[in-house]
N, C-alpha and C positions, 0 to 999 in steps of 0.2 A: 504494500500500500504506500502511495506517495505521501510525503510529508508536506506541510505548508498549506497554503490556500490558493494555489495557482489554478486559474480558470482555463479550461480547454477552449481554444478559440475556434468556433465553427464559422462557416461562411456567413451565416446570419449575424453572428456576434461581431465578426469583423466589419460587416456593413454598418452595424449599429455604432461601432467605434468610430468609423470614418464620419458618420453622420453627426457625431458629437464632438468633432474636432473642427478647427477652422477649415473652411472649404478651400480647395485649390482655386486660384483665379484662372482666367482664361488662358494665360500664358503657361502656367504650370500644367493645366489640364491638357493643353494642346501638345506640350512637350512629352507628357506621359503617353498620349495616344499615338503620336508619330513615332516614338521609340518602339512601341509594340508593333506598329504597322511596318516600319522599315527594317527592324532588326529582331524579328520574332524569336530567333534561335538564341540570342544573347540578351534579350530585353530584361531578363532576371538580374542583370548586373545593375540595373537602375535602382536607386534607393526606393524603399517601399513608400507608398503614397502617404502614410501617416508620418513618415520621417521628415517630409518637407516642412509641415507646421512645427514639428518638434525642433528641427534645426534652427528655424527662424526664432522660435521661443528662446532657445539657448543663446543665440546671438544677442538678443535683447537682454536676456537675464545677466549675461556676463559683461554687457556694455562693450562688446568687441568692436574694434575698429580695424584690426589687421588680422585677416583670416588666411590660412593656408589649407588648400584642399589637395589631397593626393588621390588621384583617380576621379576624373570628371565625367567620362562616358559622354552621354548626350546632354548633360548639364542641368538635370532637374534639381539636384541638391545644390548646385552652384547658384542657380536662380533663386531658390528658396532662401539661401543665406544672404545673397546680395541684396535681395529686397528688404531684408531686416537691418542691413547696415545703414549707418548715417550716410548722408550724401557725400562726405569726404572720406568714407571708409574704403578699404581696398581688400580684395580677395584674390590671392594668387592661386590659380587653378592649374594643376599639373596633370598632363596627359600626353600620350604619344600618338594619338589618332587625329589627324585632320578631318577624316570622314565623319567620325562620331561627333566631334566637338563642333562641326559646322552647324549642326542642328541647334546646339546650345547657343552659338553666336547669334543665330537668327532670333531665337526666343529672348535672349538677353536684350538685344536691341529693341525688339518690340515692346518689352516690358520697361524700357527706359533705364536699365541698370548696367548697360555695357561698359560705361565709363568707370564702374566700380570693380570690374573684373579684369585681371591681368592674366590672360591665358598663355601658358608657356608649353609649347610642344617640344618635349625633350624627355629623356629619362628622368624620372622624378628625383632620383638621388643626385643627379647633376644639378638640378634646379635647387634642391634643398642645400646642398653643399656650397652653392654660390651665394647663399643668403648671409647677411651679417651674423656673426657667431654669438653676439650678445643676446640676452633675452629680450624679445620684441614682439612675439606672436601672442595674440590674445586668445585665439581659438584655432583649432585644426580639425579637419575631418579626414579620417584615414579610411579609404575604401578602394584599395588597389590590389595588385597581385599579392596573394597571401604568403608566398615564399619569401617575399622581401619585407614583410611587415616589421620585423625586428630592426632591420636596417633603417627603414623610414622612421621608426620610433626613436632610434638613437640619434638621428639628425634633428628631430623635432624637439625632444625633451629639453636639451640645453638652450634652445631658442625660445622656449615658452616663458612668458613673464610669470612671476609669482601669482598664483590664483588663476592662471591660464588653463584652458580646457582642451583636452584632446578627446574627440569622439571617434570611436573605432567601430566600423560596421562588420557584420558577419562573424561575430566572435563565438557563435554556436555552430556555424557552418553546416546548416541542415541537420544538425545532430551528430555529425561525423566527428566531433571532438571526442566522442566516446569510443570511436573505432580502434580496436587493437592493432589493425593493419591498415592505417589510413593512406589515402592518396597523398601525393606530394603537397597539394594545396591544403588538405586537412591537417597534415602533419605541421605545415607552416603555422596554421591557426593554433594548434595545440601548443607549439613551442612559444608562440607569441603570448598566449594567455598565461603561460607559466612565467614568462619573462616579465610581463606587466605585474603579475601578482608579487613578484620578488623585488620590484623596483621601489625602493623607499623614497625616491625623489618625487613620486606621484602618489596620490590617494585615489584609488580606483574602485569602481563598482561595475560588475557585469550584470546586465539586465536582460530578461527574456522578452525583449521587444523585437518584433519581426524575426530576423535571423540571428539575433543576439547583438546587443549594443553595449559597448563598454565606455563609460565616462571616466575620465582621468583628470584630476586637478593637480596642478603643480603646487607643491608645498612651498 
């Protein structure tokens, strides 16, 4: 018998959850729909619908002005965070695909937030390592290749300001974090979760939201 008070999320309960969260605007909704239409085989890489309002909430809660995103895909999460930034805020978005991010660029421009987003098409580690070494990042969203998560983490943590927040997606990885013989990506998530748990520079909680979401605050 399971312990705790966790509710099993049915399709009906998920719809109820979405209905009681801030609705997506036309730009967010359009980006979700075009992602599934254009890239049905990989559309699952897009952040879950409820994560858009949550990320925006966290931007406002932390008062973030400088955000770094590792893994942009078609830009739904990017758009959600940029809309919550103040007009002079900046979001550095890291990705390697011109094709995927082209859809994001279009949506960002239509939503009037393109000037807040600095998209850098390059290996994310190169982008991170080129950033100033001192603590200056208010919030980071980590949602990229799982085998490199620890490397991304190690570049981000020293650059986070005290009280800064790292949000990491897919930390339950479809439940495969429990697999005794995991795939390379699942093994990467397993190793990442243990790394985060042992990192006393950060205060972290792993939440059963969507595919697992870890929130980590710089001490």
